[in-house]
Backbone bond lengths (Angstrom), bond angles and torsions (degrees), N, CA, C in turn:
res aa  C-N    CA-C-N  psi(-1)  N-CA   C-N-CA  omega(-1)  CA-C   N-CA-C  phi
1 X - - - 1.462 - - 1.529 109.99 -
2 X 1.328 117.01 132.17 1.454 119.95 178.40 1.528 110.24 -76.38
3 X 1.319 114.84 159.95 1.458 121.18 -174.67 1.528 112.00 -62.16
4 X 1.326 117.62 -37.04 1.456 119.96 179.62 1.528 111.30 -62.90
5 X 1.331 117.24 -38.24 1.462 120.71 177.63 1.530 111.01 -70.28
6 X 1.314 116.37 -37.74 1.466 121.20 -178.94 1.521 111.86 -64.95
7 X 1.336 116.55 -36.77 1.461 120.92 -174.18 1.527 113.89 -103.81
8 X 1.330 117.67 -6.60 1.458 120.16 -178.91 1.511 113.26 70.40
9 X 1.351 116.42 41.14 1.460 122.31 179.61 1.526 109.13 -122.94
10 X 1.322 117.02 172.26 1.467 120.76 -175.01 1.517 113.03 -79.88
11 X 1.316 117.54 -45.17 1.460 123.04 -177.40 1.534 109.83 -110.78
12 X 1.327 118.16 149.90 1.475 120.73 -177.96 1.529 113.14 -83.27
13 X 1.339 115.46 54.21 1.460 120.31 -174.75 1.526 111.20 -131.43
14 X 1.336 114.89 139.84 1.460 122.81 169.24 1.526 107.74 -111.79
15 X 1.312 116.60 134.90 1.466 121.21 174.43 1.521 109.16 -78.43
16 X 1.315 117.40 134.13 1.458 121.10 179.18 1.527 111.80 -62.99
17 X 1.338 116.14 147.34 1.462 121.58 -179.45 1.518 111.76 -86.66
18 X 1.313 117.03 67.79 1.461 122.98 -172.53 1.529 110.85 -76.46
19 X 1.325 116.41 119.94 1.466 121.16 -177.36 1.519 111.25 -59.51
20 X 1.328 116.58 137.83 1.464 125.71 179.84 1.526 113.28 68.62
21 X 1.312 117.47 -2.54 1.466 122.33 -179.13 1.519 110.99 -116.50
22 X 1.324 116.38 -42.73 1.462 122.03 -175.76 1.529 110.07 -82.22
23 X 1.316 115.59 73.90 1.460 122.40 -179.44 1.528 110.28 -80.13
24 X 1.327 115.77 172.48 1.447 119.25 175.78 1.514 112.14 -61.77
25 X 1.337 116.49 -38.94 1.467 120.22 179.64 1.521 111.29 -66.87
26 X 1.327 117.75 -41.09 1.463 120.16 -179.91 1.519 110.66 -69.08
27 X 1.326 117.13 -41.10 1.464 120.36 177.08 1.518 110.41 -58.56
28 X 1.332 117.02 -42.46 1.466 120.41 178.70 1.520 111.10 -64.07
29 X 1.327 117.37 -40.08 1.464 120.96 179.44 1.524 111.22 -62.81
30 X 1.331 116.46 -40.98 1.462 120.54 179.62 1.526 110.21 -68.07
31 X 1.327 116.85 -42.94 1.461 120.02 177.73 1.527 111.11 -62.68
32 X 1.318 116.86 -41.94 1.463 120.36 178.73 1.524 112.00 -65.35
33 X 1.333 116.57 -25.48 1.463 121.29 178.80 1.523 112.41 -81.35
34 X 1.344 117.94 -10.29 1.452 120.23 174.20 1.510 116.66 117.85
35 X 1.339 118.46 -6.68 1.466 121.80 176.08 1.531 108.56 -101.33
36 X 1.322 117.29 -171.24 1.456 120.83 174.67 1.528 108.51 -100.55
37 X 1.325 116.32 110.67 1.450 120.23 176.22 1.519 111.10 -76.14
38 X 1.325 116.04 146.56 1.466 121.73 178.43 1.521 110.17 -125.18
39 X 1.324 116.07 139.40 1.456 121.73 168.53 1.524 106.97 -89.57
40 X 1.318 116.95 123.59 1.459 121.32 -179.60 1.514 110.44 -90.30
41 X 1.326 117.30 110.39 1.462 121.22 -175.56 1.522 113.12 -84.82
42 X 1.327 117.64 1.10 1.458 120.79 -173.10 1.513 114.97 -57.87
43 X 1.326 117.98 -35.91 1.460 120.36 -178.90 1.520 113.00 -103.30
44 X 1.341 117.18 20.28 1.462 121.34 -174.61 1.526 111.72 -117.77
45 X 1.344 115.04 164.93 1.453 120.44 162.80 1.524 107.26 -103.56
46 X 1.321 117.44 -178.85 1.459 120.22 -173.21 1.521 112.62 -65.26
47 X 1.313 117.56 -39.13 1.467 120.20 179.43 1.522 111.36 -66.10
48 X 1.327 117.05 -39.78 1.462 120.16 177.35 1.519 110.77 -63.30
49 X 1.325 116.37 -41.88 1.457 119.68 179.06 1.525 110.35 -61.31
50 X 1.317 117.02 -42.74 1.464 120.43 178.66 1.536 110.44 -59.60
51 X 1.309 116.91 -42.39 1.464 121.17 179.02 1.520 111.58 -62.55
52 X 1.337 116.34 -42.40 1.466 119.29 -178.53 1.522 111.87 -70.87
53 X 1.316 117.63 -31.03 1.468 120.51 173.98 1.524 109.53 -63.39
54 X 1.329 116.57 -43.19 1.461 120.61 179.03 1.526 111.02 -64.78
55 X 1.330 116.83 -40.43 1.460 120.77 177.87 1.521 110.30 -61.44
56 X 1.324 115.85 -46.42 1.459 120.32 -178.36 1.521 110.75 -61.85
57 X 1.309 116.88 -45.16 1.471 120.20 179.70 1.525 112.21 -63.29
58 X 1.330 116.43 -28.16 1.459 119.89 178.67 1.514 113.28 -77.40
59 X 1.344 116.92 -13.31 1.467 120.80 -175.14 1.518 114.56 -112.60
60 X 1.332 117.80 -10.68 1.465 119.47 -179.88 1.521 110.91 -147.73
61 X 1.317 114.46 148.59 1.454 122.02 171.21 1.519 110.96 -103.71
62 X 1.337 116.04 1.32 1.460 122.06 -177.47 1.532 109.82 -86.35
63 X 1.346 116.73 162.63 1.468 119.51 176.04 1.529 111.48 -61.83
64 X 1.325 116.45 144.49 1.460 122.48 173.64 1.517 107.91 -145.99
65 X 1.316 116.66 172.42 1.455 120.24 -178.64 1.509 112.34 -141.03
66 X 1.322 114.92 -179.21 1.467 122.97 177.21 1.520 108.42 -129.97
67 X 1.323 116.15 136.16 1.460 122.11 172.17 1.519 108.91 -103.05
68 X 1.336 116.53 127.37 1.462 122.28 178.71 1.514 109.23 -113.09
69 X 1.329 115.58 119.78 1.463 120.76 173.11 1.528 106.95 -82.66
70 X 1.310 116.36 115.99 1.459 120.55 -170.90 1.526 113.34 -71.49
71 X 1.332 117.38 -11.23 1.469 120.03 174.38 1.531 111.42 -81.76
72 X 1.329 116.77 -10.89 1.459 121.19 177.96 1.530 109.33 -60.83
73 X 1.329 118.92 132.23 1.471 120.51 -179.04 1.524 113.29 -62.61
74 X 1.327 117.29 -16.27 1.461 121.44 179.40 1.525 111.88 -101.61
75 X 1.322 117.86 14.07 1.467 121.11 -172.75 1.527 112.56 -57.81
76 X 1.310 117.39 -41.19 1.473 119.93 -177.72 1.520 110.86 -63.69
77 X 1.332 117.17 -44.97 1.457 120.59 179.34 1.520 110.90 -67.22
78 X 1.334 116.62 -37.27 1.465 120.24 177.80 1.523 111.29 -65.80
79 X 1.326 116.11 -38.18 1.467 120.30 178.38 1.526 110.29 -60.19
80 X 1.324 116.74 -40.94 1.467 120.32 177.76 1.521 110.92 -68.65
81 X 1.333 116.51 -39.11 1.462 121.12 -178.44 1.529 111.50 -61.59
82 X 1.320 117.52 -47.34 1.472 119.23 -176.99 1.530 110.92 -67.45
83 X 1.333 116.61 -28.39 1.462 119.32 173.72 1.529 110.40 -69.45
84 X 1.322 116.71 -46.34 1.470 121.30 179.79 1.527 111.30 -62.45
85 X 1.340 116.70 -35.45 1.464 121.77 -177.96 1.526 112.81 -83.76
86 X 1.331 116.68 -1.17 1.465 121.82 179.53 1.534 112.13 54.82
87 X 1.333 115.58 45.81 1.467 120.39 177.07 1.529 108.40 -65.23
88 X 1.335 118.13 128.28 1.473 119.60 -172.54 1.521 115.49 -71.40
89 X 1.339 117.06 -28.38 1.469 120.12 -178.79 1.527 108.65 -136.07
90 X 1.323 116.38 132.50 1.465 121.93 178.62 1.519 108.20 -126.71
91 X 1.334 116.27 127.46 1.459 120.96 171.00 1.515 108.21 -114.74
92 X 1.314 116.51 155.82 1.461 120.71 -177.96 1.516 110.19 -135.06
93 X 1.317 115.82 158.39 1.452 121.52 175.43 1.513 110.31 -147.38
94 X 1.321 115.62 167.01 1.463 122.57 173.94 1.518 113.13 58.31
95 X 1.329 116.03 48.09 1.456 118.62 175.87 1.512 113.05 151.40
96 X 1.329 114.93 -175.25 1.459 122.62 -178.19 1.533 108.79 -104.57
97 X 1.344 118.51 115.27 1.464 121.18 -176.63 1.528 114.33 -84.20
98 X 1.318 118.29 4.84 1.469 121.20 -172.64 1.529 114.66 -50.05
99 X 1.351 120.28 -38.87 1.471 118.89 -179.05 1.532 114.46 -61.27
100 X 1.341 118.04 -20.19 1.456 121.39 -174.53 1.530 113.32 -105.77
101 X 1.310 117.21 -10.97 1.461 119.63 -168.89 1.522 112.52 -63.82
102 X 1.319 118.26 -43.24 1.469 120.28 -179.84 1.528 110.96 -60.05
103 X 1.321 116.90 -42.23 1.465 121.13 178.54 1.527 110.60 -62.26
104 X 1.328 116.80 -44.11 1.468 120.10 -179.67 1.519 111.42 -65.98
105 X 1.324 116.14 -41.03 1.462 119.36 179.97 1.531 110.54 -66.05
106 X 1.313 117.49 -38.52 1.462 121.16 177.03 1.528 111.18 -62.27
107 X 1.342 116.23 -28.79 1.468 121.39 178.89 1.525 112.12 -84.51
108 X 1.337 117.31 -0.38 1.463 121.09 176.53 1.505 115.68 91.57
109 X 1.331 117.86 10.46 1.468 120.81 -177.17 1.524 111.72 -83.75
110 X 1.323 114.83 151.74 1.455 121.92 165.26 1.524 107.06 -95.42
111 X 1.330 117.29 136.14 1.461 122.19 -171.34 1.525 109.97 -120.37
112 X 1.345 115.20 128.22 1.455 121.80 -178.63 1.527 109.80 -132.21
113 X 1.313 119.56 94.28 1.467 120.52 176.33 1.529 111.64 -70.83
114 X 1.315 115.66 145.63 1.466 121.60 171.69 1.521 107.85 -89.34
115 X 1.332 116.65 128.23 1.460 120.66 -179.28 1.515 109.87 -128.27
116 X 1.323 114.97 154.51 1.464 121.10 177.65 1.523 111.35 -120.03
117 X 1.356 116.23 9.14 1.457 120.06 -179.01 1.520 110.20 -151.77
118 X 1.323 116.00 156.53 1.462 121.56 176.90 1.522 110.08 -66.23
119 X 1.327 117.75 -37.96 1.468 121.03 -178.16 1.523 111.55 -58.70
120 X 1.336 117.40 -45.60 1.462 119.77 179.31 1.523 110.49 -69.26
121 X 1.317 117.65 -35.67 1.465 120.40 177.23 1.523 110.91 -59.73
122 X 1.317 117.29 -44.83 1.466 120.96 178.46 1.520 111.47 -64.22
123 X 1.324 116.21 -39.51 1.468 120.50 -178.21 1.525 111.08 -63.24
124 X 1.333 116.90 -49.93 1.464 119.15 -176.73 1.529 111.19 -73.39
125 X 1.332 117.08 -26.97 1.464 119.74 178.06 1.524 110.99 -60.74
126 X 1.322 116.22 -35.42 1.465 120.47 179.81 1.524 112.52 -71.37
127 X 1.327 116.93 -12.99 1.463 121.04 -178.00 1.522 112.86 -91.14
128 X 1.338 117.17 -1.10 1.455 119.85 175.05 1.510 115.61 92.70
129 X 1.330 118.11 26.34 1.460 120.56 177.60 1.525 110.04 -71.53
130 X 1.328 115.79 165.45 1.468 121.29 -177.33 1.519 113.11 -92.61
131 X 1.299 117.52 -16.60 1.453 122.07 179.67 1.509 109.98 -178.42
132 X 1.320 115.23 174.65 1.466 122.41 -176.60 1.520 109.13 -126.55
133 X 1.325 116.80 132.99 1.464 121.75 170.74 1.524 107.26 -98.65
134 X 1.324 116.24 108.67 1.471 121.84 -178.51 1.519 108.25 -94.07
135 X 1.318 116.46 109.44 1.466 122.01 -172.58 1.525 111.15 -107.24
136 X 1.321 115.70 119.18 1.449 121.48 179.24 1.512 113.03 -83.17
137 X 1.312 115.10 167.35 1.461 121.41 -175.05 1.527 113.50 -70.89
138 X 1.339 117.63 -8.71 1.469 120.96 176.77 1.518 112.47 -68.05
139 X 1.318 117.30 -18.33 1.462 121.70 -172.83 1.522 111.66 -70.55
140 X 1.328 115.47 164.65 1.459 120.72 174.21 1.513 110.80 -85.57
141 X 1.325 116.50 160.95 1.460 120.84 179.42 1.517 111.93 81.37
142 X 1.322 116.96 -151.30 1.464 121.87 -177.96 1.525 109.74 -66.58
143 X 1.321 116.58 131.27 1.462 121.01 -173.03 1.524 111.00 -132.39
144 X 1.342 113.67 159.31 1.452 121.03 171.50 1.517 110.15 -99.80
145 X 1.331 116.49 -155.77 1.456 121.10 -176.29 1.524 113.47 -103.30
146 X 1.339 117.12 -33.48 1.458 120.61 -174.51 1.518 111.99 -79.17
147 X 1.330 116.53 143.62 1.454 121.00 175.31 1.524 110.04 -76.50
148 X 1.308 115.83 160.75 1.459 120.62 176.83 1.517 111.07 -58.99
149 X 1.325 117.19 -41.88 1.462 122.05 -179.62 1.528 111.59 -59.40
150 X 1.315 117.51 -36.03 1.462 121.19 -179.70 1.525 112.01 -86.08
151 X 1.340 117.54 -37.47 1.461 121.44 -172.24 1.522 112.90 -75.47
152 X 1.331 117.93 -47.57 1.467 120.47 -171.53 1.525 113.01 -58.55
153 X 1.341 120.02 -49.28 1.471 117.59 -178.99 1.520 113.44 -66.76
154 X 1.327 116.89 -31.30 1.461 118.52 178.74 1.525 111.01 -70.57
155 X 1.321 117.62 -37.75 1.461 120.28 175.55 1.529 110.21 -67.84
156 X 1.341 116.66 -42.35 1.464 120.42 179.48 1.522 111.43 -60.35
157 X 1.324 117.15 -35.69 1.466 121.31 178.35 1.529 112.14 -75.07
158 X 1.335 116.39 -26.49 1.461 120.55 -171.67 1.528 113.70 -88.02
159 X 1.346 117.33 -23.32 1.464 119.83 -176.15 1.524 110.09 -128.66
160 X 1.308 116.32 147.75 1.462 122.09 178.29 1.527 108.84 -97.44
161 X 1.338 114.91 60.46 1.455 122.49 -175.95 1.532 109.18 -143.45
162 X 1.334 118.21 158.89 1.459 119.57 172.32 1.523 110.65 -60.86
163 X 1.323 116.28 139.02 1.467 122.15 178.91 1.525 108.56 -118.40
164 X 1.322 115.82 130.33 1.464 122.32 177.07 1.516 107.54 -107.76
165 X 1.321 116.73 127.90 1.465 121.09 -179.51 1.523 110.41 -85.01
166 X 1.330 116.63 140.76 1.458 121.85 177.70 1.521 109.24 -141.32
167 X 1.324 115.52 143.85 1.463 120.75 178.66 1.514 111.78 101.95
168 X 1.330 116.60 111.50 1.456 120.44 174.84 1.513 115.13 83.39
169 X 1.342 117.80 27.85 1.465 120.78 -178.94 1.526 108.97 -119.55
170 X 1.334 115.31 109.73 1.457 120.24 -178.44 1.514 113.00 -137.14
171 X 1.334 118.32 -8.47 1.461 119.16 173.59 1.520 110.55 -147.15
172 X 1.341 115.90 177.76 1.449 121.15 -172.52 1.508 114.84 -62.18
173 X 1.319 117.39 -31.36 1.468 120.09 179.20 1.521 110.71 -63.69
174 X 1.311 116.37 -43.04 1.462 120.19 179.97 1.525 111.38 -70.66
175 X 1.327 116.91 -36.15 1.461 119.76 176.64 1.526 110.50 -64.38
176 X 1.342 117.44 -43.98 1.458 120.82 178.19 1.525 110.58 -61.69
177 X 1.318 116.67 -39.63 1.469 120.43 176.96 1.521 110.79 -61.92
178 X 1.335 117.26 -39.61 1.467 120.81 178.53 1.525 110.87 -61.71
179 X 1.331 116.34 -41.95 1.467 119.68 175.98 1.530 110.45 -61.20
180 X 1.323 116.05 -43.42 1.470 120.11 -179.06 1.523 111.63 -63.37
181 X 1.320 117.09 -29.00 1.463 121.91 -179.98 1.527 112.50 -79.51
182 X 1.327 117.03 -9.96 1.454 120.14 178.19 1.504 115.42 114.66
183 X 1.336 117.95 5.75 1.461 121.18 -179.19 1.531 110.55 -82.83
184 X 1.337 115.77 152.37 1.465 121.16 176.72 1.520 111.85 -101.65
185 X 1.315 116.91 -1.83 1.447 122.91 -179.24 1.517 109.23 176.65
186 X 1.324 115.76 -171.06 1.460 119.69 -175.10 1.518 111.26 -139.13
187 X 1.335 114.72 148.56 1.461 121.01 168.25 1.517 107.35 -99.29
188 X 1.334 116.30 133.07 1.461 122.38 -174.96 1.521 110.71 -115.90
189 X 1.314 116.06 138.30 1.452 120.11 177.02 1.512 112.26 -134.24
190 X 1.322 116.47 -70.07 1.465 121.23 -173.02 1.517 112.54 -58.53
191 X 1.335 117.86 -42.21 1.468 119.05 -177.44 1.527 111.91 -66.94
192 X 1.346 117.50 -20.17 1.460 120.29 177.80 1.526 112.69 -87.06
193 X 1.328 117.17 -12.82 1.464 119.74 175.67 1.520 111.23 -60.56
194 X 1.328 116.75 -31.12 1.462 120.48 -177.17 1.530 111.75 -98.76
195 X 1.318 116.32 24.72 1.459 119.64 173.07 1.529 109.80 -84.79
196 X 1.313 115.96 154.53 1.465 120.41 178.61 1.520 111.14 -61.06
197 X 1.321 116.53 -34.83 1.461 121.07 -175.30 1.517 114.34 -80.81
198 X 1.323 118.12 -15.93 1.463 120.73 -177.52 1.527 109.92 -64.35
199 X 1.336 118.54 131.56 1.466 121.04 -171.85 1.524 115.98 -82.94
200 X 1.325 119.02 6.80 1.464 119.05 179.62 1.530 110.65 -71.45
201 X 1.336 115.56 159.47 1.465 122.59 179.75 1.525 110.24 -60.51
202 X 1.328 115.90 147.96 1.472 120.45 179.84 1.531 111.97 -59.44
203 X 1.332 117.35 -32.72 1.470 119.90 178.05 1.527 110.79 -61.62
204 X 1.330 116.21 -38.71 1.464 121.97 178.08 1.528 109.22 -64.17
205 X 1.329 116.88 -48.30 1.460 120.35 178.85 1.525 111.23 -58.40
206 X 1.311 116.28 -44.88 1.458 119.71 -178.92 1.523 112.22 -65.61
207 X 1.327 117.25 -33.43 1.461 120.89 176.84 1.524 110.57 -64.74
208 X 1.339 116.47 -38.94 1.459 120.13 177.12 1.523 110.21 -66.19
209 X 1.324 117.04 -42.64 1.461 121.05 -179.95 1.526 111.70 -63.38
210 X 1.326 117.06 -36.56 1.465 121.28 -179.33 1.531 112.98 -79.11
211 X 1.314 117.25 -10.65 1.465 120.99 -174.92 1.527 111.50 -64.86
212 X 1.330 115.04 151.48 1.464 122.65 175.81 1.527 108.85 -112.48
213 X 1.313 115.51 -176.71 1.467 119.36 -176.95 1.516 112.73 -60.82
214 X 1.329 117.22 -31.19 1.468 121.08 -175.91 1.527 113.01 -105.73
215 X 1.322 117.19 22.18 1.463 120.58 -173.33 1.525 114.91 -83.88
216 X 1.339 118.07 -7.24 1.465 118.87 178.23 1.521 110.63 -102.79
217 X 1.312 114.55 159.30 1.454 121.55 174.36 1.529 108.15 -143.68
218 X 1.309 116.79 168.83 1.467 120.71 179.11 1.519 108.73 -118.26
219 X 1.315 115.92 118.77 1.464 121.54 173.85 1.522 108.64 -95.27
220 X 1.332 116.18 157.09 1.453 120.85 172.80 1.512 116.03 83.27
221 X 1.314 118.65 7.43 1.468 119.49 -179.94 1.527 111.21 -62.89
222 X 1.327 116.52 -42.45 1.462 120.39 -177.49 1.521 110.49 -63.37
223 X 1.331 116.55 -39.39 1.458 120.66 -178.15 1.513 114.68 -86.05
224 X 1.339 116.66 -0.55 1.455 119.59 177.30 1.516 115.39 82.51
225 X 1.343 117.69 16.71 1.468 121.74 177.31 1.534 108.55 -129.84
226 X 1.340 117.15 64.97 1.471 120.42 -175.05 1.524 113.39 -68.46
227 X 1.333 115.94 133.41 1.464 122.64 179.94 1.528 108.04 -135.67
228 X 1.330 117.01 127.29 1.463 120.61 178.59 1.525 109.97 -92.26
229 X 1.330 115.45 125.63 1.462 122.45 -179.43 1.524 109.77 -144.01
230 X 1.325 115.43 166.71 1.463 119.89 175.81 1.530 109.82 -71.28
231 X 1.316 115.41 143.44 1.467 120.49 178.38 1.521 110.00 -68.00
232 X 1.324 115.45 135.38 1.460 121.24 173.61 1.523 109.25 -159.55
233 X 1.309 117.39 -169.12 1.463 121.92 -178.20 1.523 111.41 -59.70
234 X 1.334 116.61 -40.20 1.456 120.50 -179.00 1.525 111.84 -65.77
235 X 1.332 117.48 -43.48 1.464 119.48 -178.16 1.523 111.30 -65.46
236 X 1.315 116.42 -38.60 1.468 118.89 179.50 1.521 111.04 -63.84
237 X 1.333 116.56 -42.07 1.462 120.18 178.42 1.524 110.95 -67.17
238 X 1.326 116.97 -40.81 1.465 121.60 179.73 1.522 110.50 -61.62
239 X 1.327 116.53 -50.20 1.464 120.08 -177.89 1.518 111.45 -62.92
240 X 1.328 116.37 -35.32 1.464 120.22 177.85 1.525 110.63 -64.54
241 X 1.319 117.09 -44.86 1.468 121.04 179.10 1.530 110.76 -67.65
242 X 1.334 115.90 -39.02 1.461 119.69 179.94 1.529 110.71 -61.97
243 X 1.326 116.19 -44.76 1.464 120.31 -179.71 1.526 111.77 -68.25
244 X 1.340 115.54 -26.66 1.460 119.93 179.20 1.528 112.52 -79.09
245 X 1.334 116.64 -5.59 1.457 119.80 175.79 1.509 115.94 100.02
246 X 1.331 118.05 16.71 1.464 120.14 178.16 1.526 109.77 -59.55
247 X 1.335 117.34 141.34 1.460 119.91 -178.95 1.525 110.86 -79.14
248 X 1.331 115.31 169.94 1.458 121.65 -175.03 1.522 111.96 -60.12
249 X 1.324 116.45 -40.02 1.464 120.33 -178.87 1.520 111.48 -63.49
250 X 1.327 116.80 -42.75 1.467 120.29 178.74 1.517 110.94 -63.55
251 X 1.321 116.95 -42.20 1.455 120.93 -179.14 1.527 111.34 -67.60
252 X 1.329 117.15 -36.27 1.462 119.99 177.13 1.526 111.09 -65.45
253 X 1.336 116.59 -39.18 1.471 119.70 176.68 1.518 110.53 -63.95
254 X 1.326 115.58 -36.87 1.461 121.17 -177.28 1.527 111.30 -64.92
255 X 1.339 116.79 -34.86 1.470 120.17 -176.47 1.525 112.85 -100.22
256 X 1.323 118.29 2.44 1.454 121.44 -177.16 1.529 110.63 -56.58
257 X 1.324 116.78 123.06 1.462 121.31 178.29 1.506 115.15 78.98
258 X 1.333 118.25 4.16 1.473 120.19 -174.62 1.523 112.54 -68.53
259 X 1.335 118.04 -34.37 1.462 119.41 178.64 1.522 110.46 -67.85
260 X 1.311 116.71 -42.13 1.469 120.19 178.56 1.529 110.99 -64.36
261 X 1.339 117.23 -35.22 1.461 119.67 177.39 1.525 110.48 -63.10
262 X 1.319 116.61 -36.73 1.466 120.30 178.89 1.519 111.32 -72.37
263 X 1.343 116.18 -49.31 1.466 121.43 -172.95 1.516 111.89 -69.09
264 X 1.334 116.92 -46.82 1.464 120.34 -171.57 1.531 113.61 -97.55
265 X 1.340 117.31 -36.73 1.460 120.35 -176.12 1.523 112.76 -95.00
266 X 1.322 116.61 -17.20 1.459 119.30 -178.45 1.513 113.19 71.60
267 X 1.333 117.12 26.99 1.465 121.24 180.00 1.531 108.49 -80.57
268 X 1.323 116.22 98.92 1.461 120.43 -176.02 1.524 112.26 -85.17
269 X 1.317 117.41 -5.13 1.459 120.66 178.53 1.524 112.11 -94.74
270 X 1.332 116.65 -41.72 1.458 121.04 -175.48 1.528 113.40 -114.08
271 X 1.318 117.11 -0.35 1.450 120.87 179.36 1.514 111.76 -89.41
272 X 1.337 115.14 162.21 1.460 121.85 177.83 1.524 108.34 -94.56
273 X 1.322 116.32 98.88 1.461 122.77 -175.52 1.527 108.35 -91.25
274 X 1.328 116.14 81.64 1.457 119.87 -177.93 1.521 110.07 -66.87
275 X 1.329 115.68 128.06 1.460 121.88 179.90 1.517 108.69 -163.35
276 X 1.318 115.97 150.61 1.452 121.01 -179.86 1.520 112.67 -89.55
277 X 1.321 115.63 177.40 1.454 121.37 -176.91 1.520 113.48 -66.94
278 X 1.337 117.91 -18.17 1.463 119.87 178.27 1.528 112.27 -77.64
279 X 1.325 118.36 -0.32 1.468 120.33 178.41 1.521 111.09 -53.28
280 X 1.321 116.89 -34.04 1.457 120.57 -179.88 1.510 114.45 -66.42
281 X 1.333 117.96 -9.46 1.460 122.34 -179.93 1.528 112.44 -97.07
282 X 1.318 117.38 -4.61 1.463 121.01 -172.58 1.518 110.22 -102.26
283 X 1.338 115.99 125.99 1.459 118.51 -172.20 1.506 116.52 -124.57
284 X 1.347 118.51 -2.46 1.456 119.23 -178.53 1.523 110.76 -157.74
285 X 1.333 114.19 160.23 1.461 121.14 176.27 1.525 107.91 -92.39
286 X 1.340 116.11 126.59 1.464 121.48 -176.45 1.528 110.05 -138.34
287 X 1.327 117.63 163.41 1.464 119.55 174.22 1.523 110.97 -63.66
288 X 1.331 116.48 150.88 1.464 120.58 178.05 1.524 110.54 -54.46
289 X 1.322 116.78 -44.09 1.458 120.76 -177.44 1.528 111.36 -56.84
290 X 1.319 117.53 -41.93 1.464 120.85 -179.56 1.528 111.04 -65.12
291 X 1.317 116.91 -38.11 1.468 121.33 178.70 1.525 110.15 -63.98
292 X 1.317 116.46 -45.41 1.465 121.01 -178.76 1.527 111.12 -65.66
293 X 1.315 116.71 -42.55 1.465 120.42 179.60 1.518 111.26 -63.19
294 X 1.331 116.65 -43.49 1.466 120.01 -179.86 1.520 111.61 -63.06
295 X 1.315 116.97 -40.63 1.463 120.59 177.60 1.527 111.20 -60.82
296 X 1.310 115.66 -50.59 1.461 120.75 -176.51 1.525 111.52 -65.47
297 X 1.317 116.68 -48.12 1.462 120.61 -179.53 1.527 111.59 -68.78
298 X 1.318 115.86 -35.08 1.465 119.57 179.52 1.512 112.10 -62.89
299 X 1.341 116.89 -40.34 1.464 120.02 178.11 1.520 110.85 -64.18
300 X 1.341 116.37 -42.52 1.464 120.82 179.59 1.524 111.06 -63.81
301 X 1.326 116.88 -44.55 1.459 120.20 -179.34 1.526 111.85 -65.26
302 X 1.322 116.24 -38.43 1.464 119.47 179.17 1.523 110.68 -67.21
303 X 1.338 116.95 -38.53 1.458 120.52 177.57 1.525 110.37 -64.00
304 X 1.332 117.06 -43.41 1.458 120.78 178.10 1.514 111.18 -61.15
305 X 1.336 116.54 -40.37 1.463 120.29 179.16 1.528 110.96 -64.82
306 X 1.321 116.91 -41.75 1.466 120.11 179.42 1.523 111.47 -65.97
307 X 1.329 116.48 -40.04 1.459 119.59 178.29 1.517 110.94 -66.56
308 X 1.324 116.58 -36.11 1.458 120.43 177.27 1.516 111.76 -65.93
309 X 1.339 116.53 -40.06 1.456 120.35 178.45 1.520 111.03 -66.26
310 X 1.363 115.37 -34.46 1.463 119.46 -178.82 1.527 111.08 -67.95
311 X 1.361 116.94 -33.36 1.462 120.44 -177.98 1.526 112.91 -75.24
312 X 1.316 116.65 -17.70 1.472 120.35 -177.82 1.527 111.45 -69.63
């Protein structure tokens, strides 16, 4: 079953739960465009999440979901909130959601944890989740080690559940490849940063548009908290301090507020411009609907071209 059929949406896409970016208004815009919009709770407290759920419900009648970063100090309260609010789809990251899954399922939710390894996929599969989001290291933000090309088929082989591919998907060729690897749909993040509806600062959008294939880097690998972002003055200073042996506390102080500086202030020099490796493929700001249509149609056209070449 494809993801669109599973969730009752038009396109087989989930919007990534990007902290400070995936607001209630943006989630509603994505849902109205035909995908599944997500509210990203990573940069929120419980009251803020409740407000954004109300905003989203006021702007769309379509299905939407909430992403909970399990490292958030308010994760337990948020887990209860999304159950009480009867959120139809819940995705999770940065941890094992097993303690909450029974409660969410009792509330009628479909649950899709984001995983970066086969081991975690197997663990959460035993807890009764509805599917797995296998996210490769090409993605923006917090990343694992395995690429999407390597991770998705191994997860698909390891669990008897729908698998959604994430990381490195920005056009139809990559979407078709995800299907070939065993995915039933895709989670999108970086390609939606340059949508008209995305609430990030225009400077951030323009930085993504100007990016090339080698414009991202990963900070925090040495300390075990790898994050993929666009290269800038802040990343160069961070990597220099990291290599010099700065401890985790010093590095956390150094990056404190950097994502908000990028998203809200448009500080492209000192902000944390989270973006995946596909940033180099994005060249213009377009409506969400146009991005989704191009992805879906592009995969179909590429498949038709391959089948035509095979018949020759």
